[in-house]
BALOBA-1460 file (C-alpha; in Angstrom, 3 decimals):
// residues 335
<rec num="1" residu="x" x="-73.793" y="-19.947" z="-35.186"/>
<rec num="2" residu="x" x="-70.194" y="-20.901" z="-34.754"/>
<rec num="3" residu="x" x="-67.668" y="-18.378" z="-33.529"/>
<rec num="4" residu="x" x="-64.011" y="-19.303" z="-33.316"/>
<rec num="5" residu="x" x="-61.580" y="-17.831" z="-30.840"/>
<rec num="6" residu="x" x="-58.367" y="-17.295" z="-32.728"/>
<rec num="7" residu="x" x="-55.285" y="-15.161" z="-32.587"/>
<rec num="8" residu="x" x="-55.633" y="-12.207" z="-34.912"/>
<rec num="9" residu="x" x="-52.120" y="-11.220" z="-35.865"/>
<rec num="10" residu="x" x="-53.078" y="-7.859" z="-37.340"/>
<rec num="11" residu="x" x="-55.094" y="-6.839" z="-34.308"/>
<rec num="12" residu="x" x="-52.355" y="-8.011" z="-31.966"/>
<rec num="13" residu="x" x="-49.749" y="-5.996" z="-33.822"/>
<rec num="14" residu="x" x="-51.994" y="-2.947" z="-33.715"/>
<rec num="15" residu="x" x="-52.513" y="-3.310" z="-29.975"/>
<rec num="16" residu="x" x="-48.774" y="-3.550" z="-29.364"/>
<rec num="17" residu="x" x="-48.106" y="-0.516" z="-31.525"/>
<rec num="18" residu="x" x="-50.792" y="1.652" z="-29.937"/>
<rec num="19" residu="x" x="-50.826" y="0.557" z="-26.309"/>
<rec num="20" residu="x" x="-47.540" y="-1.237" z="-25.812"/>
<rec num="21" residu="x" x="-49.331" y="-4.419" z="-24.729"/>
<rec num="22" residu="x" x="-47.447" y="-7.648" z="-25.232"/>
<rec num="23" residu="x" x="-50.303" y="-10.027" z="-24.430"/>
<rec num="24" residu="x" x="-51.985" y="-11.651" z="-27.469"/>
<rec num="25" residu="x" x="-55.240" y="-10.088" z="-28.599"/>
<rec num="26" residu="x" x="-58.130" y="-12.452" z="-29.294"/>
<rec num="27" residu="x" x="-61.175" y="-11.747" z="-31.407"/>
<rec num="28" residu="x" x="-64.327" y="-13.561" z="-32.442"/>
<rec num="29" residu="x" x="-63.547" y="-15.080" z="-35.815"/>
<rec num="30" residu="x" x="-66.397" y="-15.350" z="-38.295"/>
<rec num="31" residu="x" x="-65.732" y="-17.563" z="-41.304"/>
<rec num="32" residu="x" x="-67.289" y="-16.125" z="-44.458"/>
<rec num="33" residu="x" x="-67.503" y="-18.294" z="-47.581"/>
<rec num="34" residu="x" x="-67.259" y="-16.521" z="-50.950"/>
<rec num="35" residu="x" x="-67.536" y="-18.057" z="-54.408"/>
<rec num="36" residu="x" x="-63.902" y="-17.936" z="-55.545"/>
<rec num="37" residu="x" x="-60.722" y="-15.899" z="-54.958"/>
<rec num="38" residu="x" x="-61.364" y="-13.976" z="-58.201"/>
<rec num="39" residu="x" x="-65.075" y="-13.270" z="-57.617"/>
<rec num="40" residu="x" x="-66.452" y="-9.841" z="-56.727"/>
<rec num="41" residu="x" x="-68.066" y="-11.185" z="-53.568"/>
<rec num="42" residu="x" x="-64.656" y="-12.382" z="-52.345"/>
<rec num="43" residu="x" x="-63.225" y="-8.891" z="-52.869"/>
<rec num="44" residu="x" x="-66.270" y="-7.450" z="-51.111"/>
<rec num="45" residu="x" x="-65.754" y="-9.788" z="-48.134"/>
<rec num="46" residu="x" x="-62.126" y="-8.682" z="-47.811"/>
<rec num="47" residu="x" x="-63.196" y="-5.018" z="-47.734"/>
<rec num="48" residu="x" x="-65.919" y="-5.919" z="-45.216"/>
<rec num="49" residu="x" x="-63.303" y="-7.540" z="-43.000"/>
<rec num="50" residu="x" x="-61.095" y="-4.444" z="-43.188"/>
<rec num="51" residu="x" x="-64.013" y="-2.170" z="-42.321"/>
<rec num="52" residu="x" x="-64.691" y="-4.188" z="-39.159"/>
<rec num="53" residu="x" x="-61.038" y="-3.881" z="-38.147"/>
<rec num="54" residu="x" x="-61.098" y="-0.149" z="-38.840"/>
<rec num="55" residu="x" x="-64.248" y="0.210" z="-36.737"/>
<rec num="56" residu="x" x="-62.578" y="-1.557" z="-33.803"/>
<rec num="57" residu="x" x="-65.043" y="-4.441" z="-33.871"/>
<rec num="58" residu="x" x="-64.406" y="-7.515" z="-31.749"/>
<rec num="59" residu="x" x="-65.460" y="-9.589" z="-34.768"/>
<rec num="60" residu="x" x="-62.984" y="-10.576" z="-37.460"/>
<rec num="61" residu="x" x="-63.979" y="-11.997" z="-40.826"/>
<rec num="62" residu="x" x="-61.836" y="-14.744" z="-42.317"/>
<rec num="63" residu="x" x="-62.588" y="-15.185" z="-46.009"/>
<rec num="64" residu="x" x="-62.591" y="-18.636" z="-47.650"/>
<rec num="65" residu="x" x="-63.996" y="-19.869" z="-50.972"/>
<rec num="66" residu="x" x="-66.277" y="-22.849" z="-51.577"/>
<rec num="67" residu="x" x="-68.480" y="-21.903" z="-54.528"/>
<rec num="68" residu="x" x="-72.177" y="-21.239" z="-53.928"/>
<rec num="69" residu="x" x="-73.696" y="-24.700" z="-53.365"/>
<rec num="70" residu="x" x="-70.589" y="-25.836" z="-51.484"/>
<rec num="71" residu="x" x="-70.610" y="-22.743" z="-49.314"/>
<rec num="72" residu="x" x="-74.212" y="-23.050" z="-48.200"/>
<rec num="73" residu="x" x="-73.698" y="-26.765" z="-47.465"/>
<rec num="74" residu="x" x="-70.745" y="-25.902" z="-45.234"/>
<rec num="75" residu="x" x="-72.914" y="-23.316" z="-43.508"/>
<rec num="76" residu="x" x="-75.536" y="-25.975" z="-42.835"/>
<rec num="77" residu="x" x="-72.811" y="-28.288" z="-41.522"/>
<rec num="78" residu="x" x="-71.490" y="-25.630" z="-39.156"/>
<rec num="79" residu="x" x="-68.149" y="-25.277" z="-40.944"/>
<rec num="80" residu="x" x="-68.606" y="-21.599" z="-41.906"/>
<rec num="81" residu="x" x="-70.701" y="-18.764" z="-40.477"/>
<rec num="82" residu="x" x="-71.739" y="-16.821" z="-43.589"/>
<rec num="83" residu="x" x="-72.173" y="-18.078" z="-47.156"/>
<rec num="84" residu="x" x="-72.904" y="-16.536" z="-50.542"/>
<rec num="85" residu="x" x="-75.589" y="-17.961" z="-52.847"/>
<rec num="86" residu="x" x="-77.857" y="-16.737" z="-55.646"/>
<rec num="87" residu="x" x="-81.472" y="-16.093" z="-54.672"/>
<rec num="88" residu="x" x="-83.041" y="-18.644" z="-57.092"/>
<rec num="89" residu="x" x="-80.448" y="-21.261" z="-56.153"/>
<rec num="90" residu="x" x="-81.211" y="-20.847" z="-52.469"/>
<rec num="91" residu="x" x="-84.881" y="-21.455" z="-53.193"/>
<rec num="92" residu="x" x="-83.803" y="-24.678" z="-54.914"/>
<rec num="93" residu="x" x="-81.867" y="-25.611" z="-51.770"/>
<rec num="94" residu="x" x="-84.926" y="-25.227" z="-49.541"/>
<rec num="95" residu="x" x="-87.031" y="-27.245" z="-51.998"/>
<rec num="96" residu="x" x="-84.411" y="-29.965" z="-52.549"/>
<rec num="97" residu="x" x="-84.235" y="-29.111" z="-56.247"/>
<rec num="98" residu="x" x="-81.584" y="-28.296" z="-58.857"/>
<rec num="99" residu="x" x="-78.064" y="-28.784" z="-57.521"/>
<rec num="100" residu="x" x="-79.523" y="-29.729" z="-54.139"/>
<rec num="101" residu="x" x="-81.889" y="-32.505" z="-55.177"/>
<rec num="102" residu="x" x="-79.586" y="-35.194" z="-53.755"/>
<rec num="103" residu="x" x="-78.843" y="-33.403" z="-50.479"/>
<rec num="104" residu="x" x="-79.832" y="-35.237" z="-47.261"/>
<rec num="105" residu="x" x="-83.113" y="-34.139" z="-45.712"/>
<rec num="106" residu="x" x="-81.225" y="-33.081" z="-42.588"/>
<rec num="107" residu="x" x="-79.305" y="-30.476" z="-44.587"/>
<rec num="108" residu="x" x="-82.424" y="-29.251" z="-46.358"/>
<rec num="109" residu="x" x="-84.089" y="-28.649" z="-42.987"/>
<rec num="110" residu="x" x="-81.121" y="-26.507" z="-41.979"/>
<rec num="111" residu="x" x="-81.351" y="-24.522" z="-45.217"/>
<rec num="112" residu="x" x="-84.933" y="-23.682" z="-44.312"/>
<rec num="113" residu="x" x="-83.790" y="-22.107" z="-41.047"/>
<rec num="114" residu="x" x="-81.252" y="-19.765" z="-42.630"/>
<rec num="115" residu="x" x="-81.698" y="-16.013" z="-42.947"/>
<rec num="116" residu="x" x="-80.197" y="-13.310" z="-45.156"/>
<rec num="117" residu="x" x="-78.105" y="-10.357" z="-44.080"/>
<rec num="118" residu="x" x="-78.423" y="-8.658" z="-47.481"/>
<rec num="119" residu="x" x="-77.629" y="-9.256" z="-51.132"/>
<rec num="120" residu="x" x="-75.192" y="-7.987" z="-53.741"/>
<rec num="121" residu="x" x="-75.810" y="-7.334" z="-57.402"/>
<rec num="122" residu="x" x="-72.373" y="-7.645" z="-59.001"/>
<rec num="123" residu="x" x="-72.041" y="-10.570" z="-61.423"/>
<rec num="124" residu="x" x="-74.481" y="-10.333" z="-64.320"/>
<rec num="125" residu="x" x="-75.266" y="-11.693" z="-67.774"/>
<rec num="126" residu="x" x="-73.557" y="-9.798" z="-70.581"/>
<rec num="127" residu="x" x="-74.116" y="-10.161" z="-74.310"/>
<rec num="128" residu="x" x="-71.178" y="-8.940" z="-76.332"/>
<rec num="129" residu="x" x="-71.109" y="-8.652" z="-80.129"/>
<rec num="130" residu="x" x="-68.615" y="-7.633" z="-82.760"/>
<rec num="131" residu="x" x="-68.868" y="-3.887" z="-83.270"/>
<rec num="132" residu="x" x="-69.733" y="-4.250" z="-86.974"/>
<rec num="133" residu="x" x="-72.946" y="-6.153" z="-86.168"/>
<rec num="134" residu="x" x="-76.221" y="-4.221" z="-86.349"/>
<rec num="135" residu="x" x="-77.249" y="-5.259" z="-82.836"/>
<rec num="136" residu="x" x="-78.326" y="-3.029" z="-79.968"/>
<rec num="137" residu="x" x="-81.113" y="-4.880" z="-78.151"/>
<rec num="138" residu="x" x="-82.536" y="-8.405" z="-78.028"/>
<rec num="139" residu="x" x="-84.902" y="-7.466" z="-80.857"/>
<rec num="140" residu="x" x="-81.841" y="-7.444" z="-83.127"/>
<rec num="141" residu="x" x="-80.693" y="-11.000" z="-82.328"/>
<rec num="142" residu="x" x="-82.749" y="-12.469" z="-85.166"/>
<rec num="143" residu="x" x="-80.481" y="-14.064" z="-87.772"/>
<rec num="144" residu="x" x="-77.365" y="-13.743" z="-85.598"/>
<rec num="145" residu="x" x="-75.066" y="-16.548" z="-84.472"/>
<rec num="146" residu="x" x="-74.148" y="-16.338" z="-80.796"/>
<rec num="147" residu="x" x="-73.346" y="-18.505" z="-77.788"/>
<rec num="148" residu="x" x="-75.709" y="-18.912" z="-74.840"/>
<rec num="149" residu="x" x="-73.388" y="-20.507" z="-72.285"/>
<rec num="150" residu="x" x="-72.344" y="-24.023" z="-71.388"/>
<rec num="151" residu="x" x="-74.648" y="-26.964" z="-72.256"/>
<rec num="152" residu="x" x="-77.230" y="-27.474" z="-69.532"/>
<rec num="153" residu="x" x="-76.411" y="-24.163" z="-67.882"/>
<rec num="154" residu="x" x="-78.907" y="-21.615" z="-66.598"/>
<rec num="155" residu="x" x="-77.667" y="-18.996" z="-69.068"/>
<rec num="156" residu="x" x="-79.132" y="-20.826" z="-72.031"/>
<rec num="157" residu="x" x="-82.495" y="-21.288" z="-70.354"/>
<rec num="158" residu="x" x="-82.724" y="-17.612" z="-69.452"/>
<rec num="159" residu="x" x="-81.494" y="-16.418" z="-72.862"/>
<rec num="160" residu="x" x="-84.088" y="-18.481" z="-74.729"/>
<rec num="161" residu="x" x="-86.869" y="-17.207" z="-72.472"/>
<rec num="162" residu="x" x="-85.664" y="-13.619" z="-72.775"/>
<rec num="163" residu="x" x="-85.609" y="-13.901" z="-76.569"/>
<rec num="164" residu="x" x="-89.109" y="-15.399" z="-76.539"/>
<rec num="165" residu="x" x="-90.592" y="-12.409" z="-74.704"/>
<rec num="166" residu="x" x="-88.911" y="-10.214" z="-77.323"/>
<rec num="167" residu="x" x="-90.815" y="-12.161" z="-79.987"/>
<rec num="168" residu="x" x="-87.919" y="-14.332" z="-81.195"/>
<rec num="169" residu="x" x="-87.823" y="-18.137" z="-81.368"/>
<rec num="170" residu="x" x="-84.148" y="-18.859" z="-80.774"/>
<rec num="171" residu="x" x="-84.088" y="-22.276" z="-82.434"/>
<rec num="172" residu="x" x="-85.947" y="-21.179" z="-85.554"/>
<rec num="173" residu="x" x="-84.867" y="-17.567" z="-85.997"/>
<rec num="174" residu="x" x="-81.310" y="-17.353" z="-84.674"/>
<rec num="175" residu="x" x="-78.057" y="-19.261" z="-84.650"/>
<rec num="176" residu="x" x="-77.952" y="-19.445" z="-80.865"/>
<rec num="177" residu="x" x="-75.808" y="-22.363" z="-79.679"/>
<rec num="178" residu="x" x="-74.657" y="-23.773" z="-76.349"/>
<rec num="179" residu="x" x="-70.981" y="-22.947" z="-75.961"/>
<rec num="180" residu="x" x="-68.734" y="-21.605" z="-73.197"/>
<rec num="181" residu="x" x="-67.657" y="-18.019" z="-73.630"/>
<rec num="182" residu="x" x="-63.951" y="-18.789" z="-74.197"/>
<rec num="183" residu="x" x="-64.422" y="-20.765" z="-77.428"/>
<rec num="184" residu="x" x="-67.243" y="-18.417" z="-78.464"/>
<rec num="185" residu="x" x="-65.018" y="-15.338" z="-78.218"/>
<rec num="186" residu="x" x="-62.348" y="-17.185" z="-80.201"/>
<rec num="187" residu="x" x="-64.894" y="-17.904" z="-82.933"/>
<rec num="188" residu="x" x="-65.926" y="-14.256" z="-82.933"/>
<rec num="189" residu="x" x="-62.285" y="-13.316" z="-83.514"/>
<rec num="190" residu="x" x="-62.016" y="-15.603" z="-86.555"/>
<rec num="191" residu="x" x="-65.329" y="-14.409" z="-87.967"/>
<rec num="192" residu="x" x="-67.442" y="-17.550" z="-87.499"/>
<rec num="193" residu="x" x="-69.640" y="-16.164" z="-84.699"/>
<rec num="194" residu="x" x="-71.328" y="-12.800" z="-84.113"/>
<rec num="195" residu="x" x="-71.741" y="-12.671" z="-80.338"/>
<rec num="196" residu="x" x="-71.273" y="-14.391" z="-76.994"/>
<rec num="197" residu="x" x="-72.955" y="-14.712" z="-73.624"/>
<rec num="198" residu="x" x="-70.632" y="-14.004" z="-70.697"/>
<rec num="199" residu="x" x="-71.510" y="-14.035" z="-67.005"/>
<rec num="200" residu="x" x="-69.464" y="-12.087" z="-64.492"/>
<rec num="201" residu="x" x="-68.452" y="-8.661" z="-63.278"/>
<rec num="202" residu="x" x="-67.374" y="-5.465" z="-64.962"/>
<rec num="203" residu="x" x="-64.759" y="-5.463" z="-66.342"/>
<rec num="204" residu="x" x="-64.712" y="-9.112" z="-67.343"/>
<rec num="205" residu="x" x="-61.243" y="-10.491" z="-68.072"/>
<rec num="206" residu="x" x="-62.361" y="-12.552" z="-71.068"/>
<rec num="207" residu="x" x="-64.079" y="-9.579" z="-72.715"/>
<rec num="208" residu="x" x="-61.122" y="-7.359" z="-71.906"/>
<rec num="209" residu="x" x="-58.738" y="-9.795" z="-73.596"/>
<rec num="210" residu="x" x="-61.036" y="-10.220" z="-76.592"/>
<rec num="211" residu="x" x="-61.335" y="-6.438" z="-77.017"/>
<rec num="212" residu="x" x="-57.606" y="-6.319" z="-77.787"/>
<rec num="213" residu="x" x="-58.186" y="-8.525" z="-80.844"/>
<rec num="214" residu="x" x="-61.427" y="-7.052" z="-82.228"/>
<rec num="215" residu="x" x="-63.840" y="-4.180" z="-81.707"/>
<rec num="216" residu="x" x="-66.779" y="-5.124" z="-79.471"/>
<rec num="217" residu="x" x="-70.028" y="-3.713" z="-78.174"/>
<rec num="218" residu="x" x="-72.807" y="-4.756" z="-75.803"/>
<rec num="219" residu="x" x="-76.473" y="-5.498" z="-76.429"/>
<rec num="220" residu="x" x="-79.158" y="-5.891" z="-73.798"/>
<rec num="221" residu="x" x="-82.818" y="-6.756" z="-73.134"/>
<rec num="222" residu="x" x="-85.617" y="-4.207" z="-73.256"/>
<rec num="223" residu="x" x="-86.387" y="-3.231" z="-69.612"/>
<rec num="224" residu="x" x="-90.079" y="-3.021" z="-70.523"/>
<rec num="225" residu="x" x="-90.068" y="-6.796" z="-71.129"/>
<rec num="226" residu="x" x="-88.811" y="-7.710" z="-67.666"/>
<rec num="227" residu="x" x="-92.245" y="-8.173" z="-66.078"/>
<rec num="228" residu="x" x="-93.278" y="-10.587" z="-68.838"/>
<rec num="229" residu="x" x="-89.972" y="-12.428" z="-68.512"/>
<rec num="230" residu="x" x="-90.446" y="-12.952" z="-64.763"/>
<rec num="231" residu="x" x="-93.792" y="-14.600" z="-65.423"/>
<rec num="232" residu="x" x="-92.311" y="-16.840" z="-68.116"/>
<rec num="233" residu="x" x="-89.541" y="-18.607" z="-66.186"/>
<rec num="234" residu="x" x="-89.315" y="-20.550" z="-62.945"/>
<rec num="235" residu="x" x="-88.041" y="-18.459" z="-60.013"/>
<rec num="236" residu="x" x="-88.535" y="-15.428" z="-62.258"/>
<rec num="237" residu="x" x="-89.371" y="-13.210" z="-59.316"/>
<rec num="238" residu="x" x="-85.724" y="-13.252" z="-58.262"/>
<rec num="239" residu="x" x="-84.321" y="-11.899" z="-61.534"/>
<rec num="240" residu="x" x="-83.471" y="-8.229" z="-61.913"/>
<rec num="241" residu="x" x="-82.015" y="-5.957" z="-64.574"/>
<rec num="242" residu="x" x="-78.816" y="-4.252" z="-63.535"/>
<rec num="243" residu="x" x="-78.413" y="-0.789" z="-65.059"/>
<rec num="244" residu="x" x="-74.871" y="-0.171" z="-66.344"/>
<rec num="245" residu="x" x="-74.116" y="3.444" z="-67.351"/>
<rec num="246" residu="x" x="-72.331" y="3.890" z="-70.665"/>
<rec num="247" residu="x" x="-69.489" y="5.738" z="-68.962"/>
<rec num="248" residu="x" x="-68.861" y="2.758" z="-66.655"/>
<rec num="249" residu="x" x="-68.372" y="0.500" z="-69.683"/>
<rec num="250" residu="x" x="-66.083" y="2.989" z="-71.405"/>
<rec num="251" residu="x" x="-64.009" y="3.267" z="-68.227"/>
<rec num="252" residu="x" x="-63.912" y="-0.486" z="-67.622"/>
<rec num="253" residu="x" x="-62.457" y="-1.272" z="-71.044"/>
<rec num="254" residu="x" x="-60.625" y="2.008" z="-71.653"/>
<rec num="255" residu="x" x="-62.677" y="2.670" z="-74.773"/>
<rec num="256" residu="x" x="-61.928" y="-0.680" z="-76.445"/>
<rec num="257" residu="x" x="-65.543" y="-1.846" z="-76.044"/>
<rec num="258" residu="x" x="-68.296" y="0.422" z="-77.330"/>
<rec num="259" residu="x" x="-70.887" y="1.162" z="-74.699"/>
<rec num="260" residu="x" x="-73.674" y="1.191" z="-77.310"/>
<rec num="261" residu="x" x="-75.571" y="3.381" z="-74.823"/>
<rec num="262" residu="x" x="-76.541" y="2.486" z="-71.248"/>
<rec num="263" residu="x" x="-76.896" y="-1.262" z="-70.842"/>
<rec num="264" residu="x" x="-79.096" y="-3.602" z="-68.805"/>
<rec num="265" residu="x" x="-77.558" y="-6.906" z="-67.715"/>
<rec num="266" residu="x" x="-79.898" y="-9.509" z="-66.260"/>
<rec num="267" residu="x" x="-78.864" y="-10.852" z="-62.898"/>
<rec num="268" residu="x" x="-80.177" y="-12.228" z="-59.662"/>
<rec num="269" residu="x" x="-79.166" y="-11.108" z="-56.186"/>
<rec num="270" residu="x" x="-76.354" y="-13.040" z="-54.535"/>
<rec num="271" residu="x" x="-77.276" y="-13.271" z="-50.878"/>
<rec num="272" residu="x" x="-75.110" y="-13.475" z="-47.795"/>
<rec num="273" residu="x" x="-76.943" y="-16.046" z="-45.671"/>
<rec num="274" residu="x" x="-76.422" y="-17.089" z="-42.059"/>
<rec num="275" residu="x" x="-77.899" y="-19.424" z="-39.463"/>
<rec num="276" residu="x" x="-80.978" y="-18.077" z="-37.733"/>
<rec num="277" residu="x" x="-79.055" y="-18.603" z="-34.481"/>
<rec num="278" residu="x" x="-76.636" y="-15.756" z="-35.225"/>
<rec num="279" residu="x" x="-77.202" y="-13.224" z="-32.406"/>
<rec num="280" residu="x" x="-79.206" y="-10.178" z="-33.470"/>
<rec num="281" residu="x" x="-76.532" y="-7.745" z="-32.312"/>
<rec num="282" residu="x" x="-73.880" y="-9.508" z="-34.402"/>
<rec num="283" residu="x" x="-76.024" y="-9.506" z="-37.549"/>
<rec num="284" residu="x" x="-76.835" y="-5.841" z="-36.942"/>
<rec num="285" residu="x" x="-73.185" y="-4.834" z="-36.512"/>
<rec num="286" residu="x" x="-72.010" y="-6.790" z="-39.556"/>
<rec num="287" residu="x" x="-74.707" y="-5.250" z="-41.724"/>
<rec num="288" residu="x" x="-74.398" y="-1.698" z="-40.461"/>
<rec num="289" residu="x" x="-70.606" y="-1.618" z="-40.636"/>
<rec num="290" residu="x" x="-70.438" y="-2.404" z="-44.327"/>
<rec num="291" residu="x" x="-73.379" y="-0.301" z="-45.522"/>
<rec num="292" residu="x" x="-72.536" y="2.762" z="-43.448"/>
<rec num="293" residu="x" x="-69.199" y="2.756" z="-45.269"/>
<rec num="294" residu="x" x="-70.352" y="1.661" z="-48.723"/>
<rec num="295" residu="x" x="-68.498" y="4.642" z="-50.193"/>
<rec num="296" residu="x" x="-65.247" y="2.963" z="-49.147"/>
<rec num="297" residu="x" x="-66.405" y="-0.287" z="-50.744"/>
<rec num="298" residu="x" x="-67.206" y="1.583" z="-53.961"/>
<rec num="299" residu="x" x="-63.686" y="3.016" z="-54.148"/>
<rec num="300" residu="x" x="-62.070" y="-0.423" z="-54.102"/>
<rec num="301" residu="x" x="-62.666" y="-1.434" z="-57.728"/>
<rec num="302" residu="x" x="-64.846" y="-0.642" z="-60.719"/>
<rec num="303" residu="x" x="-66.929" y="-3.772" z="-60.105"/>
<rec num="304" residu="x" x="-67.582" y="-2.842" z="-56.475"/>
<rec num="305" residu="x" x="-68.283" y="0.771" z="-57.448"/>
<rec num="306" residu="x" x="-71.605" y="-0.440" z="-58.868"/>
<rec num="307" residu="x" x="-72.819" y="-1.809" z="-55.510"/>
<rec num="308" residu="x" x="-75.741" y="0.189" z="-54.157"/>
<rec num="309" residu="x" x="-77.357" y="0.060" z="-50.741"/>
<rec num="310" residu="x" x="-80.748" y="0.868" z="-52.289"/>
<rec num="311" residu="x" x="-81.000" y="-2.635" z="-53.805"/>
<rec num="312" residu="x" x="-79.412" y="-4.558" z="-50.911"/>
<rec num="313" residu="x" x="-82.676" y="-6.278" z="-49.965"/>
<rec num="314" residu="x" x="-84.204" y="-6.534" z="-53.438"/>
<rec num="315" residu="x" x="-85.126" y="-9.974" z="-54.794"/>
<rec num="316" residu="x" x="-84.311" y="-12.007" z="-51.674"/>
<rec num="317" residu="x" x="-85.560" y="-15.610" z="-51.582"/>
<rec num="318" residu="x" x="-85.344" y="-15.880" z="-47.789"/>
<rec num="319" residu="x" x="-86.347" y="-13.658" z="-44.886"/>
<rec num="320" residu="x" x="-83.918" y="-11.123" z="-43.507"/>
<rec num="321" residu="x" x="-82.207" y="-11.911" z="-40.234"/>
<rec num="322" residu="x" x="-83.871" y="-9.790" z="-37.487"/>
<rec num="323" residu="x" x="-80.571" y="-8.042" z="-36.762"/>
<rec num="324" residu="x" x="-80.102" y="-7.053" z="-40.405"/>
<rec num="325" residu="x" x="-83.771" y="-6.071" z="-40.673"/>
<rec num="326" residu="x" x="-83.302" y="-3.686" z="-37.745"/>
<rec num="327" residu="x" x="-80.612" y="-1.783" z="-39.654"/>
<rec num="328" residu="x" x="-82.597" y="-1.554" z="-42.892"/>
<rec num="329" residu="x" x="-85.626" y="-0.300" z="-40.940"/>
<rec num="330" residu="x" x="-83.481" y="2.391" z="-39.330"/>
<rec num="331" residu="x" x="-82.461" y="3.753" z="-42.733"/>
<rec num="332" residu="x" x="-85.978" y="3.493" z="-44.165"/>
<rec num="333" residu="x" x="-85.239" y="0.787" z="-46.706"/>
<rec num="334" residu="x" x="-87.513" y="-1.695" z="-44.950"/>
<rec num="335" residu="x" x="-90.940" y="-0.788" z="-43.647"/>
């Protein structure tokens, strides 16, 4: 665990204003690595940092962005203190697979010693179709032309498997093609494609922009097929279905995208992981501070309004840090 002693300008200004002190105020700086400046986890980390300041904590979060694989590598190298990574991808890291198959053994050994504070379920897989298409669930994808994400991406693999458990052979019975969502949405607008796979939060900027050119609606998997899906794909145990109320969709896109009823977007938990050397009291405070004030997190944006404490430890691919586990035991979420 690396803590940095740094001057915290905001805290110093507050101390001067409240107590009249002129001496600089120092705090323990914890570097937290999010995916990108526009990602929901980055926004969450900023709120988390503000909650610690509001609580008078001696710890201060400084938010940076390194992607998921890059972030966990920097954590292993001691360059950050907390990193964000998807549950199945972290399993790959500990098994030297996927994006981590070329990582040095020394890094892989450090991955194996990491622990989770908790996870977020924000970004998720969304299937959007033109409103005039007779599509509501995956059973209706037969005969439709739609994108399944970039070539070689995980979205295509999951989509094909999800269709298979719904009784549809994508290659033989649909016009599913590998394509990024930008070009796919453009083709939907000109009438040469019916739907597109998009991964991200709610609202999603690309869908929002597309909804100003054409009427759209969502389609989703059958929740009853999720158990079969998990058995049909590698790392399937880490996938979940995120329930999205119809009213949340209507609100997100101001009525321009039809909810088509409550939706279920497949996702996997994105975990905040740390070194196992992080002191228990620090992990406990970090965890408790954010979840005891989750209502304030929820008020920040529509995307963060969907974060729920009840699923904070669902689908983890690594053990909880003892300090975080203590908090979740206190609230009865962990036995």
